[in-house]
C-alpha positions in Angstrom: 0.0 0.0 0.0 1.4 3.4 -0.8 2.5 5.5 2.1 0.6 8.4 3.6 2.4 11.8 3.3 1.7 14.5 5.9 1.8 18.2 4.9 0.9 21.3 6.8 -2.8 21.2 5.9 -3.5 17.7 4.7 -2.5 14.1 4.5 -2.0 12.7 1.0 -2.5 9.1 -0.2 -1.0 8.6 -3.7 -2.7 6.2 -6.1 -0.8 7.0 -9.3 2.5 8.9 -10.0 1.8 12.5 -10.8 4.3 12.3 -13.7 1.7 10.2 -15.6 -0.7 13.2 -15.9 -0.9 16.3 -17.9 0.2 19.3 -15.8 -2.6 21.5 -16.9 -5.4 19.1 -16.0 -5.3 18.7 -12.2 -8.6 19.3 -10.4 -10.0 18.6 -7.0 -13.2 16.6 -6.5 -14.4 17.6 -3.1 -16.6 15.2 -1.2 -19.8 16.8 0.2 -20.9 16.7 3.8 -23.9 14.5 2.9 -22.0 11.5 4.3 -20.1 12.3 7.4 -17.5 9.5 6.7 -16.5 11.4 3.6 -16.3 14.9 5.0 -12.7 16.3 4.8 -11.8 14.0 1.8 -11.0 15.2 -1.7 -9.9 13.4 -4.8 -7.2 14.9 -6.9 -8.0 14.0 -10.5 -6.3 14.7 -13.8 -6.0 13.6 -17.4 -3.4 10.9 -18.3 -0.6 11.9 -20.7 -1.0 8.5 -22.5 -4.6 7.3 -21.8 -5.9 3.9 -23.1 -7.6 4.1 -26.4 -11.2 5.2 -26.0 -10.5 7.1 -22.7 -8.8 10.2 -24.1 -9.8 13.2 -22.0 -11.1 11.1 -19.1 -10.3 12.3 -15.6 -8.4 9.7 -13.4 -7.8 9.8 -9.7 -4.2 10.6 -8.9 -4.5 10.8 -5.1 -6.8 11.1 -2.2 -6.4 14.2 0.1 -7.5 14.3 3.7 -8.1 17.6 5.7 -6.0 17.6 8.8 -8.8 19.4 10.7 -10.9 16.2 10.1 -8.2 13.5 10.3 -6.0 13.6 13.4 -3.2 11.3 12.3 -2.0 8.9 9.6 -3.7 6.0 11.4 -7.1 7.6 10.9 -6.3 8.1 7.2 -5.2 4.5 6.9 -8.4 3.3 8.4 -10.4 5.4 5.9 -8.3 4.1 3.0 -8.8 0.5 4.1 -12.5 0.9 4.5 -12.9 2.6 1.0 -10.6 0.3 -1.0 -12.8 0.5 -4.0 -11.6 4.1 -4.5 -8.0 3.6 -3.5 -6.6 0.3 -4.9 -7.2 -2.2 -7.7 -8.2 -5.7 -7.0 -7.9 -8.8 -9.1 -10.3 -8.0 -11.9 -10.3 -7.7 -15.6 -8.5 -4.7 -17.2 -11.9 -3.4 -18.5 -13.5 -3.3 -15.1 -10.3 -1.7 -13.6 -10.3 1.0 -16.3 -14.1 1.6 -15.7 -13.5 2.1 -12.0 -10.3 4.2 -12.3 -11.8 6.6 -14.8 -14.2 8.9 -13.1 -17.8 8.0 -13.8 -20.0 11.0 -13.1 -22.9 8.8 -12.0 -20.7 7.2 -9.3 -19.5 10.6 -8.2 -23.1 11.8 -7.9 -24.0 8.7 -5.8 -21.0 9.4 -3.5 -22.1 13.1 -3.1 -18.9 14.4 -4.8 -18.9 17.9 -6.2 -16.1 19.4 -8.3 -14.0 22.1 -6.6 -11.3 23.9 -8.5 
């Protein structure tokens, strides 16, 4: 499991190397307060430099960001990551299913109560 990095204002959990993404495409997807367990969590998404055919222009999760006002320490972040593994790590599944989950699906975001925040 990738490590959790602590900064002044947040904890970061990297899913993919930022070098794989176009520099001009990074955006935050902020999770709404609708579900308390998701409060203080944002997804950093961007467009891949070399996306798979048919997924050009799709936004992909690069990392998950955790507000330090809501998460006291890296252990609380790790617990959240472990309990939300469908967002944070691939499982043994077909490449097609993996790509479908990694690439942001607006209907899934809507169900999770995620709004875009620039």
